[in-house]
KENULO-792038 format. One record per residue: z, y, x of N, C-alpha, C in turn. Coordinates in Angstrom, 2 decimals, decimal comma. Each point is the difference from the previous one (the first is absolute). Layout:
N
{nup Z&nnorth Y&neast X&caup Z&canorth Y&caeast X&cup Z&cnorth Y&ceast X}
...
END
This chain:
84
{nup -0,12&nnorth -1,08&neast 0,87&caup -0,32&canorth 1,14&caeast -0,52&cup 0,35&cnorth 1,57&ceast 0,51}
{nup -0,60&nnorth 0,48&neast -0,27&caup 0,00&canorth 1,43&caeast 0,82&cup 0,69&cnorth 1,03&ceast -0,67}
{nup 0,32&nnorth 1,16&neast 0,76&caup 0,91&canorth 1,07&caeast -0,73&cup -0,41&cnorth 0,93&ceast 0,46}
{nup 0,26&nnorth 1,37&neast -1,38&caup -1,29&canorth 1,13&caeast 0,27&cup 0,94&cnorth 0,34&ceast 1,05}
{nup -0,55&nnorth 1,10&neast 0,77&caup 0,14&canorth 1,44&caeast 0,88&cup -0,24&cnorth 1,34&ceast -0,78}
{nup 0,87&nnorth 0,78&neast -0,84&caup -0,52&canorth 1,36&caeast -0,21&cup 0,39&cnorth 0,68&ceast 1,51}
{nup -0,40&nnorth 1,24&neast -0,20&caup -1,36&canorth 0,61&caeast 1,39&cup 1,05&cnorth 1,09&ceast -0,70}
{nup 0,38&nnorth 1,21&neast 0,48&caup 1,10&canorth 1,26&caeast -0,68&cup -1,66&cnorth 1,24&ceast -0,05}
{nup -0,74&nnorth -0,30&neast 0,90&caup -0,87&canorth 1,40&caeast 0,59&cup -1,50&cnorth -1,04&ceast -0,51}
{nup -0,15&nnorth -0,47&neast 0,37&caup -1,64&canorth -0,79&caeast -0,27&cup 0,02&cnorth -1,14&ceast 1,08}
{nup -0,46&nnorth -0,92&neast -0,15&caup 0,03&canorth -1,60&caeast 0,51&cup -1,22&cnorth 0,63&ceast 0,83}
{nup -0,93&nnorth 0,89&neast -0,03&caup -0,93&canorth 0,22&caeast 1,23&cup 0,40&cnorth 0,92&ceast 1,47}
{nup 1,30&nnorth 0,32&neast -0,16&caup 0,59&canorth 0,65&caeast 0,34&cup 0,26&cnorth -0,87&ceast 1,53}
{nup 0,07&nnorth -0,95&neast -0,11&caup 0,10&canorth -1,76&caeast 1,30&cup -1,55&cnorth -0,57&ceast -0,27}
{nup -0,08&nnorth -0,22&neast 1,59&caup -1,89&canorth -0,27&caeast 0,02&cup -0,04&cnorth -1,65&ceast -0,50}
{nup 1,39&nnorth -0,75&neast 0,14&caup -0,85&canorth -1,16&caeast -0,54&cup 1,38&cnorth -0,69&ceast -1,25}
{nup 0,54&nnorth 1,00&neast -0,76&caup 0,32&canorth -0,77&caeast -1,38&cup -0,09&cnorth -0,71&ceast -0,81}
{nup 0,81&nnorth -0,94&neast -0,74&caup -0,43&canorth -0,66&caeast -0,85&cup 0,72&cnorth 0,11&ceast -1,48}
{nup -0,18&nnorth -0,02&neast -0,75&caup 0,70&canorth -0,21&caeast -1,76&cup 1,24&cnorth -0,80&ceast 0,09}
{nup -0,26&nnorth -1,15&neast 0,94&caup 1,04&canorth -1,26&caeast -0,55&cup 0,56&cnorth -0,77&ceast 1,45}
{nup 1,07&nnorth -0,75&neast -0,22&caup 0,03&canorth -0,95&caeast 1,47&cup 0,56&cnorth -1,10&ceast -0,26}
{nup 0,04&nnorth -1,12&neast 0,10&caup 0,86&canorth -0,54&caeast 0,20&cup 1,37&cnorth -0,55&ceast 0,37}
{nup 1,42&nnorth 0,05&neast -0,55&caup 1,26&canorth 0,15&caeast 0,40&cup 0,11&cnorth -1,10&ceast 1,55}
{nup 0,66&nnorth 0,59&neast 0,48&caup -0,07&canorth -0,91&caeast 1,63&cup -1,42&cnorth 0,53&ceast 0,54}
{nup -0,35&nnorth 1,19&neast -0,45&caup -2,01&canorth -0,01&caeast 1,70&cup 0,67&cnorth 1,09&ceast 0,00}
{nup -0,76&nnorth 0,45&neast 1,17&caup 0,38&canorth 1,09&caeast 1,39&cup -0,71&cnorth 1,26&ceast -0,59}
{nup 0,41&nnorth 0,92&neast -0,35&caup -0,38&canorth 1,11&caeast -0,60&cup -0,32&cnorth 1,30&ceast 1,10}
{nup -0,87&nnorth 0,45&neast 0,61&caup -0,81&canorth 0,51&caeast 0,86&cup -1,09&cnorth 0,89&ceast -0,38}
{nup 0,93&nnorth 1,76&neast -0,37&caup -0,92&canorth 0,89&caeast 0,12&cup 0,21&cnorth 0,57&ceast 0,54}
{nup -1,99&nnorth 0,64&neast 0,48&caup -0,56&canorth 1,35&caeast 0,66&cup 0,44&cnorth 0,81&ceast -0,72}
{nup 0,62&nnorth 1,48&neast 0,84&caup 0,02&canorth 1,26&caeast -0,71&cup -1,28&cnorth 0,76&ceast 0,62}
{nup -0,61&nnorth 0,39&neast 0,67&caup -1,16&canorth 0,28&caeast 0,94&cup -0,26&cnorth 1,80&ceast 0,08}
{nup 0,79&nnorth 0,54&neast -1,52&caup 0,13&canorth 1,57&caeast -0,12&cup 1,37&cnorth 0,62&ceast 0,95}
{nup -0,59&nnorth 0,40&neast 1,19&caup 1,44&canorth 0,40&caeast 0,98&cup -0,75&cnorth 1,58&ceast 0,45}
{nup 1,06&nnorth 0,64&neast -0,46&caup -0,19&canorth 1,52&caeast 0,57&cup 1,06&cnorth 0,93&ceast 0,37}
{nup -0,45&nnorth 1,05&neast 0,89&caup 1,66&canorth 0,12&caeast 1,00&cup 0,61&cnorth 0,61&ceast -0,44}
{nup 1,31&nnorth 0,09&neast 1,06&caup 0,69&canorth 1,35&caeast -1,55&cup 0,31&cnorth -0,98&ceast -0,61}
{nup 0,09&nnorth -0,75&neast -0,63&caup 0,41&canorth -1,07&caeast -1,24&cup 1,18&cnorth -0,61&ceast -0,08}
{nup 1,28&nnorth -0,44&neast -0,75&caup 0,85&canorth -1,06&caeast 0,08&cup -0,80&cnorth -0,98&ceast -1,11}
{nup -0,05&nnorth -1,29&neast -0,05&caup -0,40&canorth -0,93&caeast -0,59&cup 1,21&cnorth -0,79&ceast -1,26}
{nup 0,05&nnorth -0,02&neast -0,94&caup 1,23&canorth -1,04&caeast -0,26&cup -0,42&cnorth -1,24&ceast -0,44}
{nup 0,07&nnorth -1,62&neast 0,07&caup -0,71&canorth -1,06&caeast -0,69&cup 1,54&cnorth -0,83&ceast -0,72}
{nup -0,07&nnorth -0,01&neast -1,30&caup 0,23&canorth -0,88&caeast -0,30&cup 0,12&cnorth -0,86&ceast -1,30}
{nup 0,54&nnorth -1,48&neast 0,31&caup -0,21&canorth -1,55&caeast -0,88&cup 1,18&cnorth 0,57&ceast -1,30}
{nup -0,56&nnorth -0,35&neast -1,04&caup 1,58&canorth -0,35&caeast -0,59&cup 0,97&cnorth 1,56&ceast -0,12}
{nup -0,03&nnorth 0,79&neast 0,61&caup 0,67&canorth 0,89&caeast 0,35&cup 0,91&cnorth -0,03&ceast 1,71}
{nup -0,51&nnorth -1,46&neast 0,59&caup 0,55&canorth 0,36&caeast 1,03&cup -0,61&cnorth 0,50&ceast 0,88}
{nup 0,21&nnorth 0,58&neast 1,20&caup -1,01&canorth 0,71&caeast 0,96&cup -0,16&cnorth -1,48&ceast 0,71}
{nup -1,30&nnorth 0,51&neast 0,78&caup -0,37&canorth -0,97&caeast 0,73&cup -0,42&cnorth 0,99&ceast 1,83}
{nup 0,38&nnorth -0,93&neast 1,15&caup -1,08&canorth 0,98&caeast 0,63&cup -1,07&cnorth -0,97&ceast 0,53}
{nup -0,90&nnorth 1,11&neast 0,34&caup -1,05&canorth -0,22&caeast 0,49&cup -0,94&cnorth -0,44&ceast 1,14}
{nup -0,92&nnorth -0,32&neast 0,50&caup 0,16&canorth -0,47&caeast 0,92&cup -1,86&cnorth 0,90&ceast -0,04}
{nup 0,33&nnorth 0,64&neast 1,44&caup -1,39&canorth 1,18&caeast -0,25&cup -0,90&cnorth -1,23&ceast 1,08}
{nup -1,65&nnorth -0,22&neast -0,42&caup -1,13&canorth -1,08&caeast 0,82&cup -1,14&cnorth 1,43&ceast 0,13}
{nup -0,55&nnorth 0,07&neast 0,63&caup -1,65&canorth 0,39&caeast -0,28&cup -0,83&cnorth 0,40&ceast -0,90}
{nup 0,69&nnorth -1,08&neast -1,42&caup -0,78&canorth -0,16&caeast -0,69&cup 0,43&cnorth 1,16&ceast -1,43}
{nup 1,95&nnorth 0,18&neast 0,05&caup 0,64&canorth 1,19&caeast -0,26&cup 1,20&cnorth -0,69&ceast 0,31}
{nup 1,36&nnorth 0,43&neast -1,65&caup 0,77&canorth -0,96&caeast 0,13&cup 0,27&cnorth -0,93&ceast -1,16}
{nup 0,64&nnorth -1,36&neast 0,86&caup 0,22&canorth -1,14&caeast -0,23&cup 1,01&cnorth 0,23&ceast -1,01}
{nup -0,02&nnorth -0,76&neast -1,72&caup 1,04&canorth -0,06&caeast -0,94&cup 0,25&cnorth -1,97&ceast 0,10}
{nup 0,97&nnorth -0,30&neast 0,44&caup -0,43&canorth -1,66&caeast 0,20&cup 1,79&cnorth -0,51&ceast -1,76}
{nup -0,38&nnorth -0,85&neast -0,34&caup 0,92&canorth -0,43&caeast -0,39&cup -0,05&cnorth -1,90&ceast -0,90}
{nup 0,77&nnorth -0,30&neast -0,35&caup 0,01&canorth -1,73&caeast -0,69&cup -0,28&cnorth 0,15&ceast -1,61}
{nup -1,02&nnorth 0,44&neast -0,40&caup 0,24&canorth -0,52&caeast -1,39&cup 0,79&cnorth -0,49&ceast -0,96}
{nup 1,13&nnorth 0,72&neast -0,53&caup 1,58&canorth -1,15&caeast -0,59&cup -1,79&cnorth -0,33&ceast -1,75}
{nup 1,53&nnorth -1,07&neast -0,23&caup -0,97&canorth -0,68&caeast -1,79&cup 0,25&cnorth 1,19&ceast -1,06}
{nup -0,27&nnorth 1,11&neast 0,43&caup 0,47&canorth 1,20&caeast -1,28&cup -1,37&cnorth 1,11&ceast 0,50}
{nup -0,45&nnorth 0,75&neast -0,96&caup -0,66&canorth 1,37&caeast 0,13&cup 0,95&cnorth 0,93&ceast 1,16}
{nup -1,32&nnorth 0,82&neast 0,29&caup 0,56&canorth 0,85&caeast 0,99&cup -0,66&cnorth 1,36&ceast 0,01}
{nup 0,92&nnorth 1,11&neast 0,35&caup -0,30&canorth 1,12&caeast -0,03&cup -0,11&cnorth 0,51&ceast 2,10}
{nup -1,26&nnorth 0,72&neast -0,26&caup -0,26&canorth 0,06&caeast 1,11&cup -0,06&cnorth 1,85&ceast 0,39}
{nup 0,80&nnorth 0,95&neast 1,13&caup 0,09&canorth 1,01&caeast -0,62&cup -0,70&cnorth 0,87&ceast 1,56}
{nup -0,79&nnorth 0,89&neast -0,41&caup 0,24&canorth 0,67&caeast 1,39&cup -0,39&cnorth 1,64&ceast -0,14}
{nup 0,91&nnorth 0,76&neast 1,05&caup 0,60&canorth 1,25&caeast -0,30&cup -0,84&cnorth 0,57&ceast 0,68}
{nup 0,22&nnorth 1,18&neast 0,62&caup -0,11&canorth 0,85&caeast 1,15&cup 0,28&cnorth 1,56&ceast -0,28}
{nup 0,67&nnorth 0,85&neast 1,51&caup 0,26&canorth 1,15&caeast -0,41&cup -0,61&cnorth 0,21&ceast 1,27}
{nup -0,12&nnorth 1,22&neast 0,57&caup -0,66&canorth 1,10&caeast 0,94&cup 1,18&cnorth 0,11&ceast 0,62}
{nup 0,08&nnorth -0,03&neast 1,26&caup 1,05&canorth -0,27&caeast 1,09&cup -0,38&cnorth 1,84&ceast 0,56}
{nup -0,86&nnorth 0,56&neast -0,27&caup -0,62&canorth 1,00&caeast 1,21&cup 1,40&cnorth 1,12&ceast -0,62}
{nup 0,35&nnorth 0,99&neast 0,51&caup 1,14&canorth 0,94&caeast -0,01&cup -0,98&cnorth 0,94&ceast 0,23}
{nup -0,01&nnorth 1,62&neast -0,65&caup -0,16&canorth 0,76&caeast 0,03&cup 0,79&cnorth 0,94&ceast 0,35}
{nup -0,21&nnorth 0,76&neast 1,36&caup 0,81&canorth 0,78&caeast 0,41&cup -0,13&cnorth 1,42&ceast 0,03}
{nup -0,67&nnorth 0,73&neast -0,91&caup -0,66&canorth 1,38&caeast -0,01&cup 0,97&cnorth 0,93&ceast -0,07}
{nup 0,17&nnorth 1,16&neast 0,16&caup 0,64&canorth 1,00&caeast 0,81&cup 0,47&cnorth 0,36&ceast -1,13}
END
């Protein structure tokens, strides 16, 4: 049986995302859209995940549980304005 993955933004943000995975399957999602001076946060069902950065982009990896999951991606510009 396969379980659905709900993407908070858009599944197309990940270069290799699928709609569903089998319980126990290793899931590795590639997030290729990297901007300088931007902090990214990734979570699965509310739990933050430490990412690996590769030449393909950020990799989010987890083992699919035996239920549907929500994958969340958020970002914020970390560049500070130092105006006078």
